[in-house]
C-alpha positions in Angstrom: -21.8 -8.6 25.7 -19.0 -7.6 28.1 -21.6 -7.7 31.0 -22.8 -11.1 30.0 -19.3 -12.5 30.1 -18.6 -11.1 33.5 -21.8 -12.7 34.7 -20.6 -16.1 33.6 -22.4 -18.0 36.3 -25.7 -17.2 34.7 -24.6 -17.8 31.2 -25.0 -21.6 31.3 -28.7 -21.6 32.0 -29.2 -18.7 29.6 -27.6 -20.5 26.7 -29.1 -23.8 27.6 -32.7 -22.4 27.7 -32.7 -19.8 24.9 -29.7 -20.1 22.6 -29.2 -23.8 22.0 -29.7 -23.4 18.2 -27.0 -20.7 17.8 -24.6 -21.4 15.0 -22.4 -18.3 14.9 -20.9 -16.7 18.0 -18.7 -13.6 17.9 -17.1 -12.2 21.1 -14.3 -10.2 19.4 -12.9 -7.5 21.7 -14.8 -8.7 24.8 -12.5 -9.1 27.8 -12.8 -12.7 29.1 -11.8 -12.6 32.7 -12.7 -16.1 33.8 -10.6 -19.2 33.5 -10.7 -21.2 30.2 -12.4 -24.2 31.7 -15.3 -22.0 32.9 -16.1 -20.1 29.7 -15.6 -23.3 27.7 -18.1 -25.1 29.9 -20.6 -22.3 29.3 -20.5 -23.1 25.6 -21.2 -26.8 26.0 -25.0 -26.5 25.5 -24.4 -25.0 22.0 -24.3 -28.3 20.2 -25.1 -26.6 16.8 -22.3 -24.1 17.1 -20.3 -23.9 13.8 -18.3 -20.7 14.1 -16.5 -19.3 17.2 -14.7 -16.0 16.9 -12.9 -14.7 20.1 -10.3 -12.3 18.8 -8.6 -9.9 21.2 -10.4 -11.3 24.2 -7.4 -11.4 26.5 -7.1 -15.2 26.6 -3.9 -16.3 28.1 -4.2 -20.1 28.4 -4.8 -23.0 26.0 -8.4 -23.9 25.1 -10.0 -26.4 27.5 -10.2 -29.9 25.8 -13.9 -30.0 26.6 -14.5 -27.6 23.7 -13.7 -30.4 21.3 -17.0 -32.0 22.2 -18.7 -29.4 20.0 -18.6 -31.6 16.9 -20.1 -29.1 14.5 -17.5 -26.5 15.2 -15.7 -25.8 11.9 -14.4 -22.2 12.3 -12.2 -21.0 15.1 -10.7 -17.5 15.1 -8.5 -16.6 18.1 -6.5 -13.7 16.7 -4.7 -11.3 19.1 -4.7 -13.5 22.2 -1.5 -14.2 24.0 -2.4 -17.7 25.0 0.0 -19.8 22.8 1.3 -23.0 24.4 2.4 -26.3 22.9 -0.8 -27.9 24.4 -2.8 -25.8 21.9 -1.6 -28.1 19.0 -2.9 -31.2 20.7 -6.3 -29.6 21.4 -6.8 -28.5 17.8 -6.1 -32.1 16.6 -9.2 -33.3 18.3 -11.7 -31.0 16.5 -13.2 -33.4 14.0 -14.7 -30.9 11.5 -12.5 -27.8 11.7 -12.1 -26.0 8.4 -10.8 -22.6 9.2 -8.2 -21.9 11.9 -6.9 -18.4 12.5 -4.2 -17.8 15.1 -2.7 -14.4 14.0 -0.7 -12.3 16.5 -1.0 -14.8 19.3 2.4 -14.5 20.8 3.5 -17.8 19.3 7.2 -18.5 19.8 9.6 -21.4 19.3 9.4 -23.7 16.4 6.5 -23.7 13.9 3.5 -25.7 15.2 3.8 -28.5 12.6 1.1 -30.7 14.2 -1.6 -28.2 13.2 -0.9 -29.1 9.5 -1.8 -32.7 10.1 -5.5 -31.7 10.6 -6.8 -33.2 7.4 -10.1 -31.2 7.3 -8.4 -27.7 7.3 -9.0 -25.5 4.3 -7.7 -22.2 5.8 -4.7 -21.7 8.1 -3.5 -18.3 9.2 -0.6 -18.1 11.7 0.7 -14.7 10.5 2.1 -11.9 12.7 3.8 -14.2 15.2 7.2 -12.7 14.9 8.9 -15.0 17.3 7.8 -18.1 15.5 10.8 -19.7 13.8 11.9 -22.9 12.0 10.8 -24.3 8.7 7.5 -25.0 7.0 6.5 -28.6 7.7 5.7 -31.0 4.9 2.0 -31.3 4.1 0.1 -34.4 3.2 -0.4 -34.4 -0.6 -4.1 -35.3 -0.4 -5.1 -32.3 1.8 -7.8 -29.8 0.9 -5.9 -26.6 1.9 -7.3 -23.6 0.2 -5.5 -20.7 1.9 -2.2 -20.6 3.8 -0.7 -17.5 5.4 2.4 -17.5 7.6 3.4 -13.9 6.9 5.4 -11.8 9.4 6.9 -14.8 11.1 10.6 -15.7 11.4 10.4 -18.8 9.3 13.5 -19.3 7.2 15.3 -21.6 4.7 14.1 -22.6 1.3 10.4 -22.4 0.2 9.6 -26.2 0.2 8.7 -27.8 -3.1 5.9 -29.9 -1.5 3.7 -26.8 -1.5 3.0 -27.8 -5.1 1.3 -30.9 -3.9 -1.6 -28.9 -2.5 -3.7 -28.9 -5.7 -6.6 -26.8 -4.2 -4.4 -24.0 -2.9 -5.7 -20.6 -4.0 -4.0 -18.2 -1.6 -0.4 -18.4 -0.5 1.1 -15.7 1.7 4.8 -16.2 2.8 5.6 -12.5 3.0 7.9 -10.9 5.6 9.7 -14.1 6.6 13.3 -15.2 6.2 13.0 -17.4 3.2 16.1 -17.3 1.0 17.8 -18.9 -2.0 16.4 -19.2 -5.5 12.9 -20.3 -6.2 13.2 -21.9 -9.6 13.5 -25.4 -8.1 11.8 -25.0 -4.8 8.5 -23.7 -6.4 8.7 -25.8 -9.6 5.7 -27.8 -8.3 3.6 -24.6 -8.3 2.9 -25.4 -12.0 0.5 -27.9 -10.6 -1.5 -25.3 -8.7 -3.9 -24.4 -11.4 -6.3 -22.7 -9.0 -3.9 -20.3 -7.2 -5.2 -16.8 -7.3 -2.9 -14.9 -4.9 0.8 -15.4 -4.4 2.7 -13.2 -1.9 6.4 -14.0 -1.3 7.4 -10.4 -0.8 9.9 -9.1 1.8 12.2 -12.1 1.9 15.7 -12.9 0.7 14.8 -14.7 -2.5 17.1 -14.4 -5.5 17.8 -15.6 -9.0 15.4 -15.7 -11.9 11.7 -15.3 -11.7 10.2 -18.4 -13.4 7.4 -17.7 -15.8 5.2 -20.4 -14.3 4.5 -18.1 -11.3 2.4 -15.9 -13.6 -0.5 -18.3 -13.7 -1.8 -16.4 -10.6 -4.2 -13.4 -10.6 -2.1 -11.4 -8.1 1.7 -11.7 -7.6 3.6 -9.8 -4.9 7.4 -10.3 -5.2 8.6 -6.9 -4.0 11.6 -6.4 -1.7 13.6 -9.5 -2.7 16.8 -9.9 -4.7 15.4 -11.3 -8.0 17.7 -10.4 -10.9 15.9 -11.5 -14.0 12.5 -12.3 -15.4 11.8 -15.3 -17.6 9.8 -14.5 -20.8 6.1 -14.4 -20.1 3.9 -16.7 -22.1 0.3 -17.7 -22.1 -0.8 -15.4 -19.3 -4.6 -14.7 -19.4 -5.8 -13.7 -15.9 -3.0 -11.8 -14.1 -4.3 -8.4 -12.8 -1.6 -7.3 -10.3 2.2 -7.6 -10.6 4.5 -6.0 -8.0 8.2 -6.6 -8.7 9.4 -3.3 -7.0 12.6 -3.2 -5.0 14.5 -6.1 -6.6 17.7 -6.4 -8.6 16.1 -6.6 -12.1 18.5 -5.3 -14.6 18.9 -4.7 -18.3 16.2 -3.5 -20.8 12.6 -3.6 -19.8 11.0 -6.8 -20.9 8.6 -6.4 -23.9 6.9 -9.7 -22.9 5.1 -7.6 -20.3 2.9 -6.4 -23.2 1.2 -9.8 -23.2 -0.4 -9.0 -19.8 -3.6 -7.7 -21.3 -5.6 -8.1 -18.1 -3.2 -6.2 -15.9 -4.5 -3.5 -13.6 -1.4 -2.9 -11.5 2.2 -2.9 -12.8 4.8 -1.9 -10.2 8.4 -2.2 -11.3 10.0 0.7 -9.3 13.4 0.6 -7.6 15.2 -1.9 -9.9 18.1 -1.6 -12.3 16.3 -1.4 -15.6 18.1 0.7 -18.2 17.9 1.7 -21.8 15.0 2.9 -23.8 11.4 2.0 -22.8 8.6 2.1 -25.3 6.0 3.7 -23.1 3.5 4.1 -26.0 3.5 0.3 -26.3 3.2 -0.2 -22.6 0.2 2.0 -22.5 -1.6 -0.3 -24.9 -2.4 -2.3 -21.8 -5.8 -0.8 -21.8 -7.0 -2.0 -18.3 -3.9 -0.8 -16.4 -4.7 1.8 -13.8 -1.5 1.8 -11.8 1.9 2.0 -13.7 5.1 2.7 -11.8 8.7 2.4 -13.2 10.2 4.9 -10.9 13.8 4.8 -9.6 15.4 3.0 -12.5 17.7 4.4 -15.3 15.2 4.2 -18.2 15.2 6.7 -21.0 12.7 7.8 -23.6 10.0 10.4 -24.0 6.5 10.9 -22.6 3.9 9.7 -25.0 0.7 11.6 -25.5 -1.2 8.4 -24.9 -0.9 8.7 -21.1 -3.5 11.4 -21.2 -6.0 9.4 -23.3 -5.6 6.0 -21.6 -9.1 5.6 -20.2 -8.1 3.5 -17.2 -4.8 5.0 -16.2 -5.0 6.7 -12.8 -1.4 6.5 -11.4 1.6 7.1 -13.7 5.0 7.3 -12.0 8.2 7.6 -14.0 10.1 9.5 -11.3 13.9 9.2 -10.9 14.7 8.1 -14.5 16.3 9.7 -17.5 13.1 10.6 -19.4 13.6 13.5 -21.7 11.7 15.9 -23.9 8.5 17.8 -23.0 5.6 16.8 -20.8 3.5 16.5 -24.0 5.0 16.2 -27.5 2.9 18.9 -29.1 1.6 22.2 -27.7 -1.9 22.3 -29.3 -4.0 23.9 -26.6 -6.4 21.0 -26.3 -4.0 18.1 -27.0 -5.0 16.6 -23.7 -8.7 15.5 -23.8 -11.3 16.3 -21.1 -11.5 12.5 -20.5 -8.1 12.4 -18.9 -8.4 10.0 -16.0 -5.1 10.6 -14.2 -5.1 11.0 -10.4 -1.3 11.0 -9.9 1.3 12.1 -12.4 4.9 11.8 -11.0 7.7 12.8 -13.3 10.1 14.0 -10.6 13.8 13.7 -11.2 14.1 13.4 -15.0 15.4 15.5 -17.9 12.2 17.1 -19.0 12.2 20.6 -20.4 9.8 23.1 -22.0 6.7 24.5 -20.4 3.8 22.8 -18.6 1.1 22.5 -21.3 -2.1 24.4 -20.6 -4.1 21.4 -21.6 -2.9 19.6 -18.5 -5.7 21.4 -16.8 -8.1 19.0 -18.6 -7.0 16.3 -16.1 -9.7 17.4 -13.7 -9.3 14.4 -11.4 -5.6 15.1 -10.8 -4.7 14.9 -7.1 -0.8 14.8 -7.3 1.4 16.6 -9.8 5.1 16.2 -9.1 7.4 17.7 -11.8 10.3 18.5 -9.4 14.0 18.2 -10.3 13.6 18.8 -14.0 14.4 21.6 -16.4 10.9 22.9 -17.0 10.5 26.6 -17.9 7.7 29.2 -17.9 5.7 31.1 -15.4 3.6 29.9 -12.5 0.9 27.5 -13.9 -2.2 29.5 -13.0 -4.3 27.3 -15.4 -3.9 24.4 -13.0 -6.2 26.1 -10.6 -9.0 24.7 -12.7 -8.2 21.3 -11.1 -10.2 21.6 -7.9 -9.0 18.1 -6.7 -5.3 19.0 -6.6 -3.7 18.2 -3.2 0.0 18.1 -4.0 1.9 20.3 -6.4 5.7 19.9 -6.6 7.6 22.2 -9.0 10.9 22.1 -6.9 14.2 22.8 -8.6 13.2 23.8 -12.2 13.6 27.0 -14.2 10.3 28.6 -13.5 10.2 32.4 -13.1 7.9 35.4 -12.6 5.2 36.3 -10.2 2.8 33.9 -8.4 -0.2 36.3 -9.1 -2.9 34.9 -11.4 -4.8 37.8 -12.8 -7.0 35.8 -15.2 -8.5 33.3 -12.7 -10.2 33.7 -9.3 -10.1 30.0 -8.6 -7.8 28.5 -6.0 -7.0 25.1 -4.6 -9.3 24.6 -1.6 -8.0 21.2 -0.6 -4.3 21.6 -1.4 -1.9 20.1 1.2 1.6 20.4 -0.2 2.9 23.1 -2.4 6.7 23.0 -3.2 8.0 25.6 -5.6 11.5 25.9 -4.0 14.7 26.4 -6.0 13.2 28.4 -8.9 13.3 32.0 -10.0 9.9 33.1 -8.8 9.8 36.7 -7.7 7.4 39.5 -6.5 5.3 39.5 -3.4 3.8 36.5 -1.7 0.0 36.7 -2.4 -1.7 36.5 1.0 -5.0 35.3 -0.4 -3.4 31.9 -1.3 -2.6 31.3 2.3 -6.1 32.2 3.6 -7.9 29.9 1.2 -5.5 27.0 1.9 -5.9 27.6 5.7 -9.6 26.6 5.5 -8.7 23.1 4.4 -5.9 22.8 6.9 -8.3 23.4 9.7 -11.4 21.5 8.5 -10.5 19.2 5.7 -10.5 15.4 6.1 -7.1 13.9 6.6 -7.2 11.0 4.2 -4.2 8.7 3.6 -3.9 6.9 0.3 -1.2 4.2 0.5 0.0 4.3 -3.1 0.0 8.1 -3.0 2.2 8.1 0.1 4.6 5.7 -1.5 5.0 8.1 -4.4 5.5 11.4 -2.6 7.2 10.0 0.5 5.3 12.3 2.8 2.3 11.9 5.2 -0.9 13.9 4.4 -1.6 14.5 8.1 0.1 17.8 7.8 0.4 20.5 5.1 3.7 21.8 3.8 4.5 25.0 1.9 8.0 25.4 0.6 8.7 28.7 -1.3 12.4 28.8 -0.3 15.3 29.7 -2.6 13.4 32.1 -4.8 13.4 35.9 -5.2 10.3 36.9 -3.3 10.3 40.3 -1.6 8.2 42.4 0.7 6.8 41.7 4.2 5.7 38.6 5.9 2.0 39.3 6.5 -0.6 38.2 9.0 -2.1 35.8 6.4 1.2 34.0 6.1 1.2 33.3 9.8 -2.5 32.2 10.1 -2.1 28.4 10.1 -2.6 25.9 12.9 -0.8 22.8 11.6 1.8 23.3 9.0 5.4 23.1 7.7 6.5 26.5 6.3 9.7 27.1 4.5 10.5 30.6 3.3 14.3 30.6 3.6 16.7 32.2 1.1 14.3 34.7 -0.3 14.5 38.5 0.1 11.5 38.9 2.4 11.8 41.8 4.9 10.1 43.6 7.8 9.4 42.3 11.3 7.9 38.9 11.9 4.2 39.6 12.7 2.7 38.9 16.1 0.3 36.5 14.5 3.0 33.9 14.6 1.4 33.0 17.9 -1.4 31.5 15.9 0.9 28.7 14.8 -0.1 26.5 17.7 0.6 23.2 16.0 3.4 24.3 13.7 5.8 21.5 13.0 8.5 23.5 11.2 9.1 27.2 10.4 12.2 28.2 8.4 12.8 31.9 7.7 16.6 31.9 7.5 18.7 34.0 5.1 16.2 36.8 4.6 
């Protein structure tokens, strides 16, 4: 296609003779090197053209007005071109049947292009990722048929205007990462009229005050990174599946009205100021919930056994709270069923004590286990080697003791990426075989990034980290310990001895090596 565009002189006859019936034309990523009037004229024979997508084509000037003669053109996608000019607004006004207009990341600057919103046929408008675009949202005609509006990642500011509620067909509204401020109780009161809205994203703004219950008529609500302080009692909610209120100023006891959200898949309330006791066993009655995070609050309570039998629960994050007791309330060997569906269990930074239950090894899908910064006792949990999917194990700063050797199992973690057992009382020699089996994955394993996982552990999976520091290991540093290619290794404050092996030269892509105080 790139060759065709460069041979633009021959394109006119080519389209005119062979492609006059074409309806969908996608030139995304093709470098358009000819002036706008020339490539626009080439498209003139395409009278049936309905969709034109020219994202990231290097366009630098406004569309030629001749393009408006394509009366059937209803979809225009021009993302990633640095062509923005006030003349653009006037050109778009003359497209008679335009339904979808996408102008993301187009270098738009100055005030918001309010004339675009006077195009009565538009159903979808996306002007996101134009960071230098400022001003206020213009008022919309109440009779318009707008279905989706996205102005995210712009510099719009002020109050979210109440007339948005006049757009009765609106289904998707994305105002995230702008500069909207003030309370929303009054400005969005008209949203009660938006009975069809499915997705509402007003995250990463400066909005404050109470969160009105009428917002919860949506299917997905993103309110994170604002300054909301309280949540109205939730009533009559039947279709909400995702609710993210993380990083706000919510305070007081955790609202029991959340229990009415029976269709909820994602519940994310981390980094607020919730306090007091939380009835986790009641919360886990939300049978469809797969992601549950209440991390970084000051909640207290105990871990209910129901987290291990919740058939849908995959991510459970209660880190950085005041949760007490044991990881499981009884120590029957098979108290955790084989049907355990957990992928991520993060209980970091609580007041948990007692040993890790053997039956935790029944969670065969577990990828992340973070029990760091608690008061957990016992030896190294060799039984967890039954979990072949485990990638991250954090036992940092507990009261573990004894050797790392596992005499009753030959299994090992072949895809492990992070092992942190620092600040415990482990002792004995470092088993070299652990390092050799882990090295195979470091060299050849796929480097997969899971966004929610990264949010929980605050570390990228593009490298592997081993932290055995501040324990009581002894003996030499062996060749196996130095046989990595891409790694963070921390072995400080142990009692390791002997010379550093020459194989340290194998650490070609080592990011960090700490052997201090040995």
